[in-house]
C-alpha positions in Angstrom: 2.7 -1.1 5.9 5.8 -0.7 8.0 4.9 3.0 8.6 1.6 2.0 10.2 2.5 -1.1 12.2 6.3 -1.1 12.5 8.5 -4.1 11.7 10.7 -5.7 14.3 14.3 -5.0 13.6 13.5 -2.4 10.9 13.1 0.8 13.0 14.7 3.2 10.5 12.7 1.8 7.6 9.4 1.9 9.5 10.1 5.4 10.7 10.8 6.5 7.1 7.5 5.0 5.9 5.7 6.7 8.8 7.2 10.0 7.5 5.7 9.3 4.0 2.3 9.0 5.6 2.6 12.3 7.4 4.1 14.0 4.3 1.1 12.8 2.3 -1.3 14.5 4.6 0.8 17.7 4.7 1.2 17.9 1.0 -2.5 17.3 0.5 -3.2 20.4 2.7 -0.5 22.4 1.0 -1.7 21.7 -2.5 -5.5 21.7 -1.9 -5.9 25.4 -3.0 -4.4 24.4 -6.4 -6.9 21.5 -6.8 -4.1 18.9 -6.5 -4.9 15.8 -4.6 -2.1 13.9 -2.8 -2.5 10.3 -1.8 -0.2 7.4 -1.0 -0.5 3.7 -1.6 0.7 1.4 1.2 1.0 -2.1 -0.2 1.4 -5.2 1.8 2.9 -8.4 0.2 2.6 -8.0 -3.5 3.8 -10.9 -5.7 6.5 -9.1 -7.6 9.3 -11.1 -9.1 11.7 -10.0 -6.4 9.3 -10.9 -3.5 8.5 -14.2 -5.2 12.2 -15.0 -5.3 12.9 -13.9 -1.7 10.0 -15.9 -0.3 10.0 -18.8 -2.7 6.4 -18.1 -3.6 5.3 -19.8 -6.8 1.6 -20.2 -6.4 -0.8 -18.5 -8.8 -2.9 -15.8 -7.1 -6.7 -16.0 -7.5 -8.0 -12.4 -7.5 -11.5 -13.7 -6.6 -10.3 -15.1 -3.3 -10.6 -12.4 -0.6 -8.9 -14.5 2.1 -5.3 -14.3 1.0 -2.1 -12.6 2.1 -0.5 -11.9 -1.4 -1.7 -9.3 -3.9 -0.8 -8.8 -7.5 0.9 -5.9 -9.2 -2.2 -5.5 -11.3 -4.3 -4.9 -8.1 -2.0 -2.1 -7.0 -2.2 -0.6 -10.5 -6.0 -0.8 -10.3 -5.9 1.2 -7.0 -3.6 3.8 -8.5 -5.8 4.1 -11.5 -8.8 4.7 -9.2 -7.0 7.3 -7.1 -6.0 9.2 -10.3 -9.6 9.1 -11.6 -12.5 11.5 -11.1 -14.1 8.7 -9.1 -11.7 9.5 -6.3 -12.3 13.3 -6.3 -13.1 13.4 -2.6 -10.1 11.2 -1.6 -7.2 13.4 -0.5 -4.4 13.1 2.0 -4.9 9.4 2.5 -2.5 6.5 2.8 -4.5 3.7 1.2 -3.6 0.3 2.5 -3.8 -2.6 0.0 -3.0 -5.6 2.1 -5.6 -8.3 1.7 -6.5 -9.4 5.2 -7.3 -6.1 7.0 -5.4 -4.6 9.9 -2.5 -7.0 10.0 1.1 -6.9 9.0 2.9 -10.2 9.3 5.0 -12.4 7.1 2.6 -14.5 5.0 2.4 -18.2 5.4 4.3 -20.0 2.7 
């Protein structure tokens, strides 16, 4: 998400992520004639072991709750599985945000 919104104090990281978004679109165009689709996944806060440790987040995540700021690794895997499937045959050159609350990027409340 840093490539879309920028993160204070993390200019080089945000710029690199913005480059991934642009590269995704460019590669999609370059590979379209070969019937290769290129998409990127832009996750927000995903409750990996590392992030849980860094933020001290111990709560269980209820996937049925849409109003939350933390996602699960399984939810990211579900998105990747969709993008790799025939169901996503018309999705190309996209950076798909998986962030929970839409259009925001901020440190979640703990």
